[in-house]
KERO-22624 format. One line per field, with one value per residue: residue number from 1; residue in one letter; x negated, y, z negated of N, C-alpha, C in turn. Coordinates in nm, 3 decimals. Example, Ala and Ser with C-alpha at 12.3 -4.5 7.8 and 13.67 -1.06 7.14 Angstrom:
rofi	(1,2)
vodo	(A,S)
n_east	(-1.319,-1.285)
n_north	(-0.569,-0.225)
n_up	(-0.780,-0.708)
ca_east	(-1.230,-1.367)
ca_north	(-0.450,-0.106)
ca_up	(-0.780,-0.714)
c_east	(-1.320,-1.290)
c_north	(-0.330,0.003)
c_up	(-0.780,-0.787)
//
This chain:
rofi	(1,2,3,4,5,6,7,8,9,10,11,12,13,14,15,16,17,18,19,20,21,22,23,24,25,26,27,28,29,30,31,32,33,34,35,36,37,38,39,40,41,42,43,44,45,46,47,48,49,50,51,52,53,54,55,56,57,58,59,60,61,62,63,64,65,66,67,68,69,70,71,72,73,74,75,76,77,78,79,80,81,82,83,84,85,86,87,88,89,90,91,92,93,94,95,96,97,98,99,100,101,102,103,104,105,106,107,108,109,110,111,112,113,114,115,116,117,118,119,120,121,122,123,124,125,126,127,128,129,130,131,132,133,134,135,136,137,138,139,140,141,142,143,144,145,146,147,148,149,150,151,152,153,154,155,156,157,158,159,160,161,162)
vodo	(M,D,K,R,L,E,I,N,I,K,I,E,V,V,E,S,E,N,D,L,D,D,A,W,Q,L,L,I,Q,K,A,K,E,A,S,Y,S,A,Y,A,P,Y,S,D,F,N,V,G,A,A,V,Q,L,D,N,N,I,I,V,T,G,N,N,Q,E,N,A,V,Y,P,T,G,L,C,A,E,R,V,A,L,F,A,A,S,S,Q,Y,P,K,N,A,V,K,R,M,A,I,M,A,Q,K,G,K,K,G,K,F,L,P,A,T,P,C,G,G,C,R,Q,A,I,S,E,Y,E,T,K,G,K,I,P,I,R,V,L,M,M,G,P,H,H,T,L,Y,L,V,N,N,S,D,S,L,L,P,L,K,F,S,P,D,S,L,T)
n_east	(4.244,4.246,4.022,3.934,3.706,3.742,3.636,3.582,3.482,3.395,3.374,3.316,3.405,3.269,3.338,3.157,2.850,2.863,3.083,2.981,2.816,2.552,2.329,2.344,2.336,2.076,1.926,1.993,1.859,1.585,1.543,1.605,1.391,1.177,1.210,1.087,0.822,0.774,0.619,0.640,0.580,0.637,0.918,1.035,1.240,1.295,1.313,1.411,1.399,1.523,1.508,1.656,1.565,1.613,1.530,1.569,1.371,1.272,1.164,1.055,1.040,0.942,0.976,0.719,0.563,0.389,0.184,0.208,0.498,0.633,0.488,0.521,0.695,1.027,1.177,1.346,1.227,0.978,1.010,1.145,0.931,0.754,0.862,0.891,0.619,0.496,0.673,0.715,0.899,1.095,1.472,1.637,1.888,1.998,2.027,1.972,1.958,1.844,1.839,1.695,1.640,1.364,1.214,1.412,1.617,1.863,2.083,2.145,2.399,2.297,2.222,2.093,1.855,1.880,1.669,1.594,1.852,1.833,1.604,1.717,1.895,1.722,1.582,1.816,1.871,1.632,1.640,1.872,2.075,2.351,2.285,2.365,2.431,2.373,2.443,2.441,2.723,2.910,3.002,2.899,2.994,2.946,2.855,2.916,2.830,2.870,2.704,2.466,2.619,2.819,2.664,2.551,2.689,2.690,2.435,2.073,1.972,1.805,1.947,2.005,1.756,1.756)
n_north	(-13.640,-13.850,-14.014,-14.282,-14.445,-14.723,-14.863,-15.153,-15.260,-15.554,-15.636,-15.857,-15.888,-15.989,-16.110,-16.217,-16.345,-16.635,-16.713,-16.784,-17.004,-17.263,-17.211,-16.951,-16.829,-16.920,-16.755,-16.495,-16.508,-16.550,-16.304,-16.121,-16.191,-16.108,-15.849,-15.782,-15.781,-15.548,-15.264,-14.966,-14.726,-14.443,-14.410,-14.581,-14.743,-15.047,-15.282,-15.614,-15.863,-16.171,-16.383,-16.632,-16.915,-17.064,-17.334,-17.358,-17.278,-17.043,-16.681,-16.423,-16.071,-15.737,-15.376,-15.166,-14.884,-14.564,-14.307,-14.120,-14.085,-14.188,-14.366,-14.614,-14.915,-15.112,-15.344,-15.539,-15.526,-15.599,-15.887,-15.975,-15.922,-16.075,-16.319,-16.356,-16.349,-16.565,-16.776,-16.794,-16.915,-16.986,-16.877,-16.639,-16.698,-16.586,-16.318,-16.167,-15.897,-15.708,-15.471,-15.272,-15.021,-14.938,-15.213,-15.374,-15.541,-15.478,-15.486,-15.272,-15.086,-15.134,-15.084,-15.195,-14.926,-14.719,-14.797,-15.047,-15.186,-15.160,-15.330,-15.576,-15.621,-15.625,-15.886,-16.060,-16.066,-16.167,-16.440,-16.548,-16.592,-16.509,-16.302,-16.317,-16.113,-16.027,-15.797,-15.573,-15.426,-15.182,-15.185,-15.408,-15.596,-15.803,-15.738,-15.888,-15.932,-16.045,-16.013,-15.813,-15.627,-15.535,-15.375,-15.189,-15.093,-14.924,-14.994,-14.964,-15.176,-15.446,-15.440,-15.164,-15.040,-15.115)
n_up	(-8.571,-8.843,-8.996,-9.205,-9.399,-9.619,-9.916,-10.069,-10.399,-10.572,-10.934,-11.145,-11.479,-11.771,-12.080,-12.293,-12.319,-12.399,-12.253,-12.018,-11.783,-11.858,-11.697,-11.626,-11.898,-11.974,-11.789,-11.869,-12.117,-12.038,-11.932,-12.126,-12.287,-12.134,-12.120,-12.366,-12.339,-12.171,-12.024,-12.126,-12.242,-12.212,-12.187,-12.362,-12.283,-12.224,-11.993,-11.874,-11.631,-11.465,-11.208,-11.025,-10.837,-10.522,-10.561,-10.821,-11.007,-11.226,-11.220,-11.392,-11.452,-11.550,-11.669,-11.550,-11.648,-11.570,-11.643,-11.418,-11.330,-11.106,-10.969,-11.136,-11.188,-11.148,-11.336,-11.188,-10.941,-10.993,-11.064,-10.830,-10.642,-10.756,-10.716,-10.453,-10.365,-10.515,-10.434,-10.127,-9.956,-10.074,-10.146,-10.352,-10.578,-10.798,-11.024,-11.353,-11.559,-11.804,-12.056,-12.314,-12.577,-12.723,-12.878,-13.031,-12.989,-12.931,-12.677,-12.416,-12.189,-11.838,-11.523,-11.182,-11.032,-10.729,-10.541,-10.638,-10.572,-10.303,-10.264,-10.374,-10.168,-9.939,-10.001,-10.027,-9.765,-9.637,-9.779,-9.687,-9.803,-10.044,-10.325,-10.678,-10.911,-11.252,-11.503,-11.803,-11.926,-12.057,-12.379,-12.462,-12.290,-11.984,-11.650,-11.334,-10.997,-10.667,-10.447,-10.281,-10.136,-10.316,-10.507,-10.318,-10.110,-9.823,-9.722,-9.608,-9.353,-9.179,-8.928,-8.905,-8.812,-8.533)
ca_east	(4.293,4.191,3.979,3.857,3.645,3.769,3.515,3.646,3.375,3.452,3.289,3.358,3.386,3.263,3.353,3.060,2.749,2.937,3.188,2.892,2.750,2.443,2.238,2.343,2.279,1.921,1.879,1.990,1.773,1.473,1.553,1.586,1.240,1.100,1.212,1.033,0.677,0.783,0.514,0.732,0.518,0.696,1.059,1.072,1.333,1.227,1.408,1.367,1.501,1.495,1.555,1.665,1.536,1.714,1.485,1.595,1.259,1.305,1.074,1.067,0.961,0.961,0.937,0.578,0.562,0.291,0.199,0.268,0.604,0.669,0.399,0.559,0.789,1.125,1.180,1.419,1.137,0.856,1.058,1.155,0.811,0.658,0.903,0.852,0.470,0.474,0.762,0.771,0.987,1.244,1.549,1.669,2.025,2.088,1.952,1.994,1.898,1.877,1.755,1.706,1.577,1.263,1.184,1.496,1.690,1.985,2.063,2.228,2.414,2.202,2.222,1.980,1.832,1.884,1.535,1.597,1.948,1.783,1.512,1.771,1.955,1.638,1.571,1.912,1.852,1.528,1.656,1.982,2.201,2.382,2.224,2.434,2.358,2.465,2.399,2.513,2.837,2.939,3.046,2.828,3.046,2.865,2.914,2.876,2.854,2.854,2.631,2.431,2.711,2.892,2.563,2.489,2.789,2.619,2.278,1.990,1.939,1.728,2.016,1.961,1.629,1.753)
ca_north	(-13.761,-13.859,-14.162,-14.302,-14.578,-14.762,-14.978,-15.207,-15.340,-15.657,-15.682,-15.960,-15.840,-16.127,-16.039,-16.255,-16.449,-16.770,-16.739,-16.804,-17.155,-17.284,-17.145,-16.798,-16.836,-16.918,-16.662,-16.406,-16.525,-16.511,-16.155,-16.046,-16.218,-16.039,-15.705,-15.765,-15.734,-15.454,-15.157,-14.888,-14.630,-14.325,-14.397,-14.665,-14.822,-15.177,-15.369,-15.749,-15.916,-16.300,-16.452,-16.794,-16.942,-17.182,-17.456,-17.359,-17.190,-16.887,-16.607,-16.296,-15.908,-15.616,-15.256,-15.113,-14.770,-14.505,-14.165,-14.061,-14.170,-14.252,-14.518,-14.732,-15.013,-15.156,-15.482,-15.604,-15.540,-15.685,-16.009,-16.006,-15.929,-16.204,-16.436,-16.399,-16.396,-16.702,-16.887,-16.712,-16.998,-16.977,-16.777,-16.589,-16.708,-16.500,-16.231,-16.141,-15.763,-15.686,-15.348,-15.223,-14.908,-14.992,-15.351,-15.404,-15.665,-15.402,-15.450,-15.154,-15.123,-15.104,-15.146,-15.142,-14.825,-14.729,-14.848,-15.199,-15.232,-15.200,-15.452,-15.671,-15.627,-15.690,-16.031,-16.142,-16.085,-16.270,-16.561,-16.586,-16.630,-16.399,-16.288,-16.291,-16.026,-16.002,-15.689,-15.532,-15.312,-15.113,-15.258,-15.562,-15.698,-15.817,-15.722,-15.981,-15.929,-16.175,-16.015,-15.678,-15.508,-15.452,-15.289,-15.094,-15.092,-14.864,-15.012,-14.987,-15.310,-15.444,-15.377,-15.002,-15.042,-15.136)
ca_up	(-8.594,-8.965,-9.020,-9.334,-9.453,-9.743,-9.952,-10.213,-10.463,-10.679,-11.021,-11.233,-11.619,-11.853,-12.213,-12.361,-12.274,-12.413,-12.153,-11.890,-11.773,-11.913,-11.627,-11.644,-12.041,-11.974,-11.710,-11.976,-12.225,-11.996,-11.895,-12.260,-12.334,-12.034,-12.167,-12.495,-12.295,-12.081,-12.056,-12.133,-12.351,-12.207,-12.191,-12.436,-12.230,-12.189,-11.921,-11.812,-11.514,-11.441,-11.108,-11.022,-10.684,-10.461,-10.616,-10.968,-11.074,-11.279,-11.238,-11.452,-11.460,-11.654,-11.589,-11.580,-11.639,-11.537,-11.680,-11.318,-11.332,-10.954,-10.947,-11.206,-11.085,-11.237,-11.372,-11.099,-10.808,-11.034,-11.074,-10.685,-10.548,-10.796,-10.678,-10.308,-10.373,-10.570,-10.370,-10.017,-9.879,-10.163,-10.158,-10.475,-10.547,-10.884,-11.114,-11.474,-11.597,-11.955,-12.117,-12.475,-12.610,-12.802,-12.896,-13.137,-12.949,-12.934,-12.552,-12.364,-12.051,-11.728,-11.381,-11.102,-10.953,-10.595,-10.497,-10.685,-10.508,-10.160,-10.238,-10.354,-10.033,-9.856,-10.033,-9.996,-9.613,-9.639,-9.808,-9.603,-9.916,-10.115,-10.457,-10.752,-11.016,-11.367,-11.572,-11.915,-11.903,-12.182,-12.518,-12.453,-12.158,-11.872,-11.491,-11.235,-10.852,-10.580,-10.352,-10.282,-10.096,-10.433,-10.539,-10.242,-9.979,-9.715,-9.742,-9.496,-9.320,-9.058,-8.818,-8.918,-8.710,-8.399)
c_east	(4.190,4.138,3.894,3.814,3.663,3.675,3.577,3.523,3.452,3.336,3.373,3.311,3.402,3.241,3.221,2.960,2.797,3.026,3.125,2.860,2.604,2.299,2.218,2.262,2.118,1.868,1.865,1.899,1.629,1.454,1.537,1.444,1.153,1.096,1.116,0.843,0.679,0.663,0.582,0.701,0.582,0.832,1.108,1.191,1.286,1.333,1.325,1.457,1.437,1.580,1.542,1.637,1.639,1.658,1.479,1.473,1.298,1.179,1.096,0.980,0.998,0.930,0.787,0.571,0.424,0.282,0.232,0.394,0.656,0.605,0.425,0.664,0.889,1.112,1.226,1.306,1.015,0.896,1.073,1.022,0.706,0.738,0.875,0.695,0.439,0.527,0.815,0.872,1.140,1.323,1.603,1.801,2.095,1.987,2.002,1.912,1.945,1.788,1.789,1.626,1.483,1.277,1.293,1.590,1.840,2.005,2.181,2.277,2.317,2.216,2.102,1.972,1.862,1.771,1.534,1.711,1.919,1.717,1.594,1.858,1.865,1.590,1.659,1.929,1.754,1.578,1.795,2.110,2.254,2.330,2.329,2.372,2.437,2.384,2.498,2.573,2.820,2.997,3.015,2.901,2.931,2.922,2.820,2.917,2.806,2.749,2.570,2.523,2.783,2.791,2.550,2.565,2.751,2.493,2.221,1.951,1.852,1.799,1.995,1.843,1.644,1.831)
c_north	(-13.784,-14.022,-14.178,-14.449,-14.617,-14.877,-15.029,-15.288,-15.407,-15.679,-15.759,-15.901,-15.965,-16.065,-16.103,-16.361,-16.607,-16.815,-16.774,-16.955,-17.146,-17.204,-17.004,-16.757,-16.805,-16.797,-16.528,-16.407,-16.491,-16.366,-16.096,-16.069,-16.133,-15.898,-15.668,-15.743,-15.631,-15.354,-15.038,-14.753,-14.473,-14.305,-14.469,-14.741,-14.953,-15.273,-15.503,-15.784,-16.074,-16.333,-16.591,-16.826,-17.056,-17.338,-17.460,-17.307,-17.064,-16.820,-16.467,-16.169,-15.846,-15.483,-15.225,-14.977,-14.694,-14.375,-14.083,-14.140,-14.236,-14.359,-14.618,-14.819,-15.081,-15.290,-15.567,-15.636,-15.615,-15.822,-16.035,-15.999,-16.044,-16.324,-16.474,-16.417,-16.528,-16.817,-16.826,-16.796,-17.024,-16.875,-16.762,-16.609,-16.624,-16.424,-16.214,-16.017,-15.734,-15.566,-15.308,-15.094,-14.927,-15.139,-15.421,-15.480,-15.598,-15.387,-15.356,-15.195,-15.068,-15.177,-15.108,-14.996,-14.829,-14.815,-15.017,-15.242,-15.254,-15.315,-15.586,-15.728,-15.688,-15.850,-16.109,-16.160,-16.182,-16.418,-16.616,-16.621,-16.514,-16.397,-16.222,-16.211,-15.976,-15.916,-15.654,-15.420,-15.261,-15.185,-15.396,-15.667,-15.712,-15.797,-15.822,-15.958,-16.044,-16.137,-15.856,-15.567,-15.452,-15.371,-15.167,-15.122,-15.037,-14.884,-14.999,-15.110,-15.315,-15.411,-15.209,-14.966,-15.049,-15.047)
c_up	(-8.746,-8.972,-9.154,-9.357,-9.601,-9.801,-10.105,-10.276,-10.568,-10.774,-11.109,-11.394,-11.697,-11.982,-12.316,-12.268,-12.282,-12.329,-12.016,-11.912,-11.838,-11.833,-11.621,-11.791,-12.047,-11.878,-11.801,-12.060,-12.170,-11.955,-12.038,-12.304,-12.256,-12.093,-12.285,-12.461,-12.191,-12.127,-12.025,-12.229,-12.337,-12.229,-12.295,-12.404,-12.179,-12.130,-11.850,-11.716,-11.494,-11.318,-11.107,-10.857,-10.656,-10.507,-10.770,-11.064,-11.120,-11.275,-11.312,-11.436,-11.554,-11.611,-11.642,-11.543,-11.609,-11.591,-11.574,-11.270,-11.181,-10.935,-11.025,-11.127,-11.203,-11.258,-11.249,-10.976,-10.858,-11.016,-10.909,-10.596,-10.617,-10.745,-10.564,-10.314,-10.413,-10.495,-10.240,-9.948,-9.942,-10.168,-10.302,-10.470,-10.672,-10.960,-11.236,-11.508,-11.715,-11.982,-12.256,-12.497,-12.728,-12.772,-12.998,-13.111,-12.945,-12.768,-12.497,-12.228,-11.958,-11.624,-11.282,-11.026,-10.819,-10.516,-10.527,-10.607,-10.355,-10.172,-10.275,-10.249,-9.961,-9.899,-10.007,-9.841,-9.570,-9.666,-9.746,-9.688,-10.012,-10.272,-10.550,-10.870,-11.125,-11.456,-11.704,-11.855,-12.041,-12.284,-12.510,-12.347,-12.067,-11.730,-11.431,-11.083,-10.769,-10.481,-10.358,-10.235,-10.196,-10.496,-10.437,-10.096,-9.855,-9.698,-9.591,-9.487,-9.200,-8.915,-8.783,-8.814,-8.579,-8.301)
//
C-alpha cells in the first residue's frame, strides 16, 4: 500500500511595496529601520523584524550576534519575545522581515530560519490567530504567507506533547 501526504503551500507574490496597504507599508518601514541598528559584526547581515499586535501596536527587533554564534538571536525572535514580554495579553497578527548586507539600504531576499519559524508557530498558537508574514523574495518581490503552516507545515506543536 503506497500512502503519501501531499502538502500544498500558498505564497502570495507581491511585486512591489506600493501594491500593499498602508499598514503593511508601515510594518515594512519599521522592519527596515530596525535592521539599521542590528548588531551583526560577524556576518554583516543585518535583519530587522516588525510585528503588529491585535491592538495595532508595532514592536520591532533585530538580529543580535555574538562571537559564540549559537548564542545570538534572530530578529524575528527578538521582536516576538519583546512583544510577548511587553504586551503578554495581545496576539501578534502580522510580521514583516527585512534584511540587508551591511547597512547600505539594499535589501535582500530573506526568510525565517527554522527556529524562528517554530517561534512564529508558537506565538500563533498562543494568540489563537494566524500570523501573516511578509518577507523579501528574489528580485525585490515580496512573499506573503497567511499563517505559520505555510512556513513550517509539519511543525512541532502543543499537541505533539500529548
